[in-house]
N, C-alpha and C positions, 0 to 999 in steps of 0.2 A: 179208561175205566178204569178204576179203583178197586180191588177187592181187598178182605182182610180175612184172615182166617185166624183161628185158636180153638184151645180144646177145654169144652169145661167140663167140671166135677158134678154127677150129680146122685147126691146120696139116696139108696134107693133098697127101702129097709133095712137088711142087713147086709145088704150089697153094696159095692160102689158102682155108678154107671159112665159112661162118659158119652159127650155130645159134642161132636166136632162138627161146625158151620163153617160157610164162607158167604160172608156178608159184602153185599153191594154198596159202596160208599156214596154211589151217587142217591139212592133215596131208602139206605136203610132198609133193604129188603134182604133175610137169606135166600140166598138162591141154591145153597146145595148143604146137605148134614148128613149125619150117621150119627145113630145112635151104639155104642157096643160095650161089651163087659172089658174090653181090654184096651189099650192106647199103644198100637203098635205102627209101621206102616203101613201095610195091609189097611187099616181102620182109616188112616186118613186119606189111602189113595181112593177108598171109596167112595169116599165124599167129593176129592177130585174128579172121580169119573162122572159124575150126578151133574157139572160145570152143562149148561147149554153150551151154544156158539158165541165166539166172545168176539167182539172188534180188536183189531190189529193195534197191538201195542197196550194191550193190558196188563198193571202189574199187580201181581197177588203179593201180600205183604205179611209178614207171618215173624212170631220170634223165633228165636235160634234153639227150639227144642228138636232131641233127636229123631223124632218124626220127619219132622222138617228139614234138617240138613242131611238126611241118609238118599245115599244115591240114587236108591230107587224113585225118591219121592222128588229128589230134584231133576232126575231123566223125563219123569212124567210131567212135569211140568214145562219144559223146555217142548218136550214134544205136542203139547195144545198150543205150542207157541205164545205161551205167558213168561211175560219178565217176572223172574223172584226177586222181591225184599226183604229186607231182613232187619231187624233191632240190633243194634250193639249191645252186647254184653252190660246186664245192669240196667239197660234201658229200655223197658218194654213197650213205650209208647212208639 
């Protein structure tokens, strides 16, 4: 199973909200998401915590944003038995 994650900016009136989502590449389904007003490590950890049980050898791909490279996030991904994959700098695909 291959998953991807990212944060999207959501203008909301006079404030900015953020959407953290995890997408299953097999069927394009969003399998976890969080909306918040701060994009910090707790924000993406909340999304990660929503994941259902995943098969072995699951890969989660992201960019190299500070929330995804944080120690807490990397530890949580590993604890769930997921292999983390990241884009090289300057190549978001």
